[in-house]
MIPA-821461 format. One record per residue (C-alpha): residue number from 1; x, y, z. Coordinates in pm, 1 decimal. Example, Ala and Ser with C-alpha at 12.3 -4.5 7.8 and 13.67 -1.06 7.14 Angstrom:
! residues 2
{num = 1&c1 = 1230.0&c2 = -450.0&c3 = 780.0} .
{num = 2&c1 = 1367.0&c2 = -106.0&c3 = 714.0} .
END
This chain:
! residues 185
{num = 1&c1 = 0.0&c2 = 0.0&c3 = 0.0} .
{num = 2&c1 = 132.4&c2 = 342.7&c3 = -89.0} .
{num = 3&c1 = 158.8&c2 = 634.0&c3 = 150.4} .
{num = 4&c1 = -95.8&c2 = 912.9&c3 = 108.7} .
{num = 5&c1 = 46.2&c2 = 1251.2&c3 = 13.7} .
{num = 6&c1 = -129.2&c2 = 1581.7&c3 = -23.6} .
{num = 7&c1 = -155.7&c2 = 1744.0&c3 = -364.6} .
{num = 8&c1 = 131.3&c2 = 1990.6&c3 = -322.6} .
{num = 9&c1 = 296.3&c2 = 1839.0&c3 = -15.3} .
{num = 10&c1 = 272.1&c2 = 2148.6&c3 = 201.2} .
{num = 11&c1 = 355.3&c2 = 2418.1&c3 = -55.5} .
{num = 12&c1 = 364.1&c2 = 2762.5&c3 = 103.8} .
{num = 13&c1 = 396.7&c2 = 3126.0&c3 = -6.7} .
{num = 14&c1 = 445.1&c2 = 3440.7&c3 = 202.2} .
{num = 15&c1 = 308.7&c2 = 3761.4&c3 = 56.9} .
{num = 16&c1 = 88.6&c2 = 4018.0&c3 = 226.3} .
{num = 17&c1 = -102.0&c2 = 3705.7&c3 = 332.2} .
{num = 18&c1 = 34.9&c2 = 3355.3&c3 = 374.4} .
{num = 19&c1 = -95.6&c2 = 3089.1&c3 = 135.8} .
{num = 20&c1 = -31.8&c2 = 2727.6&c3 = 229.3} .
{num = 21&c1 = -153.2&c2 = 2390.6&c3 = 121.7} .
{num = 22&c1 = -309.0&c2 = 2237.4&c3 = 432.8} .
{num = 23&c1 = -182.1&c2 = 1882.7&c3 = 388.9} .
{num = 24&c1 = -386.7&c2 = 1566.6&c3 = 432.4} .
{num = 25&c1 = -744.7&c2 = 1641.5&c3 = 535.0} .
{num = 26&c1 = -1025.3&c2 = 1386.6&c3 = 557.9} .
{num = 27&c1 = -1323.6&c2 = 1485.7&c3 = 343.7} .
{num = 28&c1 = -1643.6&c2 = 1291.2&c3 = 297.1} .
{num = 29&c1 = -1933.3&c2 = 1369.3&c3 = 68.1} .
{num = 30&c1 = -2265.0&c2 = 1276.3&c3 = 226.9} .
{num = 31&c1 = -2569.3&c2 = 1296.5&c3 = 0.3} .
{num = 32&c1 = -2922.4&c2 = 1231.0&c3 = 117.0} .
{num = 33&c1 = -3226.9&c2 = 1387.3&c3 = 278.8} .
{num = 34&c1 = -3070.9&c2 = 1654.1&c3 = 500.5} .
{num = 35&c1 = -3389.1&c2 = 1677.1&c3 = 706.8} .
{num = 36&c1 = -3370.8&c2 = 1309.9&c3 = 812.9} .
{num = 37&c1 = -3283.3&c2 = 1210.5&c3 = 1167.9} .
{num = 38&c1 = -3043.4&c2 = 948.2&c3 = 1027.7} .
{num = 39&c1 = -2835.8&c2 = 1207.1&c3 = 843.4} .
{num = 40&c1 = -2826.0&c2 = 1430.7&c3 = 1151.4} .
{num = 41&c1 = -2711.7&c2 = 1132.0&c3 = 1359.4} .
{num = 42&c1 = -2441.0&c2 = 1040.5&c3 = 1105.5} .
{num = 43&c1 = -2313.1&c2 = 1400.8&c3 = 1104.0} .
{num = 44&c1 = -2312.7&c2 = 1424.9&c3 = 1484.4} .
{num = 45&c1 = -2131.7&c2 = 1090.9&c3 = 1518.8} .
{num = 46&c1 = -1872.8&c2 = 1179.4&c3 = 1251.9} .
{num = 47&c1 = -1793.2&c2 = 1536.0&c3 = 1352.7} .
{num = 48&c1 = -1965.2&c2 = 1617.4&c3 = 1678.7} .
{num = 49&c1 = -2132.4&c2 = 1904.8&c3 = 1492.4} .
{num = 50&c1 = -2499.0&c2 = 1988.7&c3 = 1454.2} .
{num = 51&c1 = -2652.0&c2 = 1991.2&c3 = 1106.4} .
{num = 52&c1 = -2548.4&c2 = 2305.5&c3 = 919.7} .
{num = 53&c1 = -2809.8&c2 = 2524.6&c3 = 757.5} .
{num = 54&c1 = -2792.8&c2 = 2653.0&c3 = 402.9} .
{num = 55&c1 = -2462.2&c2 = 2831.0&c3 = 341.6} .
{num = 56&c1 = -2323.2&c2 = 2726.4&c3 = 678.2} .
{num = 57&c1 = -2042.1&c2 = 2517.3&c3 = 818.9} .
{num = 58&c1 = -2079.6&c2 = 2374.0&c3 = 1168.1} .
{num = 59&c1 = -1787.4&c2 = 2278.5&c3 = 1389.1} .
{num = 60&c1 = -1778.8&c2 = 1993.7&c3 = 1637.3} .
{num = 61&c1 = -1515.5&c2 = 1826.8&c3 = 1854.3} .
{num = 62&c1 = -1412.5&c2 = 1583.0&c3 = 1578.5} .
{num = 63&c1 = -1455.8&c2 = 1791.3&c3 = 1263.9} .
{num = 64&c1 = -1681.8&c2 = 2010.7&c3 = 1056.6} .
{num = 65&c1 = -1994.3&c2 = 1966.4&c3 = 846.7} .
{num = 66&c1 = -2050.8&c2 = 2205.6&c3 = 557.2} .
{num = 67&c1 = -2370.8&c2 = 2256.7&c3 = 356.6} .
{num = 68&c1 = -2287.3&c2 = 2210.5&c3 = -11.4} .
{num = 69&c1 = -2634.5&c2 = 2181.8&c3 = -172.3} .
{num = 70&c1 = -2993.0&c2 = 2090.7&c3 = -72.6} .
{num = 71&c1 = -2895.8&c2 = 1722.2&c3 = -56.2} .
{num = 72&c1 = -2519.8&c2 = 1731.6&c3 = 4.1} .
{num = 73&c1 = -2284.1&c2 = 1789.3&c3 = 294.7} .
{num = 74&c1 = -1905.4&c2 = 1792.6&c3 = 312.8} .
{num = 75&c1 = -1774.0&c2 = 1633.6&c3 = 631.1} .
{num = 76&c1 = -1421.8&c2 = 1742.5&c3 = 725.7} .
{num = 77&c1 = -1242.9&c2 = 1505.9&c3 = 963.9} .
{num = 78&c1 = -896.6&c2 = 1378.8&c3 = 1041.5} .
{num = 79&c1 = -753.4&c2 = 1211.9&c3 = 729.7} .
{num = 80&c1 = -676.3&c2 = 886.2&c3 = 911.5} .
{num = 81&c1 = -1034.3&c2 = 866.9&c3 = 1045.2} .
{num = 82&c1 = -1209.2&c2 = 916.4&c3 = 709.2} .
{num = 83&c1 = -1246.7&c2 = 544.7&c3 = 617.3} .
{num = 84&c1 = -1396.2&c2 = 466.6&c3 = 960.7} .
{num = 85&c1 = -1631.1&c2 = 764.7&c3 = 934.9} .
{num = 86&c1 = -1752.4&c2 = 644.8&c3 = 593.3} .
{num = 87&c1 = -1812.3&c2 = 294.5&c3 = 730.6} .
{num = 88&c1 = -2003.2&c2 = 420.7&c3 = 1035.2} .
{num = 89&c1 = -2215.1&c2 = 668.1&c3 = 835.9} .
{num = 90&c1 = -2294.2&c2 = 403.7&c3 = 573.5} .
{num = 91&c1 = -2420.4&c2 = 171.3&c3 = 849.1} .
{num = 92&c1 = -2624.4&c2 = 450.7&c3 = 1009.6} .
{num = 93&c1 = -2784.0&c2 = 536.2&c3 = 674.1} .
{num = 94&c1 = -2826.7&c2 = 177.2&c3 = 547.6} .
{num = 95&c1 = -3207.7&c2 = 204.6&c3 = 538.8} .
{num = 96&c1 = -3212.1&c2 = 546.9&c3 = 374.9} .
{num = 97&c1 = -3148.4&c2 = 664.2&c3 = 20.6} .
{num = 98&c1 = -2801.7&c2 = 809.9&c3 = 84.8} .
{num = 99&c1 = -2447.5&c2 = 811.9&c3 = -48.2} .
{num = 100&c1 = -2134.5&c2 = 838.8&c3 = 165.8} .
{num = 101&c1 = -1799.7&c2 = 865.3&c3 = -17.1} .
{num = 102&c1 = -1444.6&c2 = 936.8&c3 = 97.7} .
{num = 103&c1 = -1324.1&c2 = 1215.3&c3 = -134.7} .
{num = 104&c1 = -1015.8&c2 = 1305.5&c3 = 71.2} .
{num = 105&c1 = -764.0&c2 = 1216.7&c3 = -196.5} .
{num = 106&c1 = -961.9&c2 = 1393.8&c3 = -469.4} .
{num = 107&c1 = -940.9&c2 = 1735.1&c3 = -302.4} .
{num = 108&c1 = -679.9&c2 = 1997.0&c3 = -218.8} .
{num = 109&c1 = -716.0&c2 = 2233.2&c3 = 76.1} .
{num = 110&c1 = -550.5&c2 = 2573.7&c3 = 126.7} .
{num = 111&c1 = -532.5&c2 = 2819.0&c3 = 412.9} .
{num = 112&c1 = -496.7&c2 = 3189.7&c3 = 337.0} .
{num = 113&c1 = -384.2&c2 = 3360.1&c3 = 657.8} .
{num = 114&c1 = -348.8&c2 = 3728.4&c3 = 740.8} .
{num = 115&c1 = -556.3&c2 = 4035.0&c3 = 814.5} .
{num = 116&c1 = -636.9&c2 = 4072.9&c3 = 441.5} .
{num = 117&c1 = -724.3&c2 = 3706.1&c3 = 376.9} .
{num = 118&c1 = -1074.0&c2 = 3801.0&c3 = 257.4} .
{num = 119&c1 = -924.3&c2 = 4041.0&c3 = 4.0} .
{num = 120&c1 = -709.5&c2 = 3765.5&c3 = -149.6} .
{num = 121&c1 = -1015.4&c2 = 3546.9&c3 = -211.4} .
{num = 122&c1 = -1227.2&c2 = 3845.3&c3 = -321.7} .
{num = 123&c1 = -981.8&c2 = 3907.7&c3 = -606.5} .
{num = 124&c1 = -1063.6&c2 = 3562.0&c3 = -745.4} .
{num = 125&c1 = -1423.2&c2 = 3479.7&c3 = -651.3} .
{num = 126&c1 = -1757.2&c2 = 3641.4&c3 = -733.5} .
{num = 127&c1 = -1843.3&c2 = 3655.8&c3 = -363.3} .
{num = 128&c1 = -1888.5&c2 = 3946.5&c3 = -126.6} .
{num = 129&c1 = -1614.7&c2 = 3855.9&c3 = 117.3} .
{num = 130&c1 = -1689.7&c2 = 4159.3&c3 = 334.1} .
{num = 131&c1 = -2000.2&c2 = 3983.4&c3 = 469.0} .
{num = 132&c1 = -1831.4&c2 = 3645.4&c3 = 528.1} .
{num = 133&c1 = -1815.3&c2 = 3547.1&c3 = 894.1} .
{num = 134&c1 = -1694.6&c2 = 3230.2&c3 = 1066.3} .
{num = 135&c1 = -1972.1&c2 = 2972.5&c3 = 1031.6} .
{num = 136&c1 = -2056.5&c2 = 3073.4&c3 = 674.3} .
{num = 137&c1 = -1957.6&c2 = 2858.4&c3 = 377.3} .
{num = 138&c1 = -1960.9&c2 = 2964.4&c3 = 14.8} .
{num = 139&c1 = -1958.0&c2 = 2721.6&c3 = -277.8} .
{num = 140&c1 = -1851.2&c2 = 2920.7&c3 = -581.1} .
{num = 141&c1 = -1541.9&c2 = 2944.0&c3 = -796.2} .
{num = 142&c1 = -1202.3&c2 = 3108.5&c3 = -802.0} .
{num = 143&c1 = -1111.6&c2 = 3221.1&c3 = -1150.6} .
{num = 144&c1 = -1231.9&c2 = 2932.0&c3 = -1367.0} .
{num = 145&c1 = -1239.6&c2 = 2647.4&c3 = -1113.4} .
{num = 146&c1 = -1505.7&c2 = 2535.8&c3 = -865.9} .
{num = 147&c1 = -1418.1&c2 = 2587.4&c3 = -501.3} .
{num = 148&c1 = -1572.5&c2 = 2607.0&c3 = -157.1} .
{num = 149&c1 = -1439.5&c2 = 2838.4&c3 = 112.3} .
{num = 150&c1 = -1509.7&c2 = 2945.1&c3 = 466.8} .
{num = 151&c1 = -1352.8&c2 = 3152.7&c3 = 742.8} .
{num = 152&c1 = -1181.4&c2 = 2937.4&c3 = 1002.2} .
{num = 153&c1 = -1141.5&c2 = 3253.2&c3 = 1210.4} .
{num = 154&c1 = -1122.0&c2 = 3626.7&c3 = 1140.0} .
{num = 155&c1 = -780.1&c2 = 3594.6&c3 = 975.0} .
{num = 156&c1 = -792.0&c2 = 3255.8&c3 = 800.3} .
{num = 157&c1 = -985.6&c2 = 3148.4&c3 = 491.6} .
{num = 158&c1 = -993.8&c2 = 2775.0&c3 = 417.2} .
{num = 159&c1 = -1044.5&c2 = 2690.7&c3 = 50.8} .
{num = 160&c1 = -1122.7&c2 = 2346.6&c3 = -97.4} .
{num = 161&c1 = -1090.1&c2 = 2256.0&c3 = -465.7} .
{num = 162&c1 = -1034.5&c2 = 1950.2&c3 = -682.2} .
{num = 163&c1 = -689.5&c2 = 1794.2&c3 = -657.7} .
{num = 164&c1 = -660.5&c2 = 1794.3&c3 = -1038.0} .
{num = 165&c1 = -634.3&c2 = 2175.2&c3 = -1031.7} .
{num = 166&c1 = -427.8&c2 = 2202.3&c3 = -712.3} .
{num = 167&c1 = -126.4&c2 = 2374.0&c3 = -868.6} .
{num = 168&c1 = -344.8&c2 = 2616.6&c3 = -1064.7} .
{num = 169&c1 = -540.3&c2 = 2707.8&c3 = -749.4} .
{num = 170&c1 = -218.7&c2 = 2757.6&c3 = -551.2} .
{num = 171&c1 = -75.3&c2 = 2979.1&c3 = -826.2} .
{num = 172&c1 = -394.5&c2 = 3189.6&c3 = -833.8} .
{num = 173&c1 = -391.2&c2 = 3237.8&c3 = -457.1} .
{num = 174&c1 = -18.3&c2 = 3309.1&c3 = -456.6} .
{num = 175&c1 = -55.4&c2 = 3571.8&c3 = -729.7} .
{num = 176&c1 = -346.1&c2 = 3737.9&c3 = -546.3} .
{num = 177&c1 = -139.2&c2 = 3753.3&c3 = -224.4} .
{num = 178&c1 = 180.1&c2 = 3902.8&c3 = -369.9} .
{num = 179&c1 = 329.9&c2 = 4199.7&c3 = -189.1} .
{num = 180&c1 = 240.8&c2 = 4519.0&c3 = -371.7} .
{num = 181&c1 = -96.1&c2 = 4381.9&c3 = -482.1} .
{num = 182&c1 = -285.0&c2 = 4494.2&c3 = -172.7} .
{num = 183&c1 = -618.1&c2 = 4659.8&c3 = -245.1} .
{num = 184&c1 = -688.5&c2 = 4755.3&c3 = 117.9} .
{num = 185&c1 = -1063.3&c2 = 4715.5&c3 = 105.5} .
END
């Protein structure tokens, strides 16, 4: 069995904000009826979080649950725990029409850190970053690629994209964070 490696193996850039690939993160797509008690139980067991509402990401003791669409959540857990989380959620949802898939190795995750982290993402995404607060999740795009992003805290944006465009996403974020490119909004 091969060892898992993240898309860019911890690539990092320091500009007026720091851009870094976050490394191995467990990510699970859970599709089903988000109003069902079974889905809520699977989310609580996996992450310790309550069910997120539309456009939200909820944090628990073991991870996060982000609302991706009316029938889809993204569960963010420790990478090593992802297979066990999938197994447990699949058992919990066995009698429901649901899908639980480990997508950890198909995604890349970045952290943009600094007081102007929202500005870096605002340069690339058609989203009003001035209204983003911790607990909100936006599924949109940066430049020409799909992405989801949320504020981990007031000075850190976490961005998730497909692994196949990991280098492109990193280069976009790096370019937007270069010293001298500050917009100061």
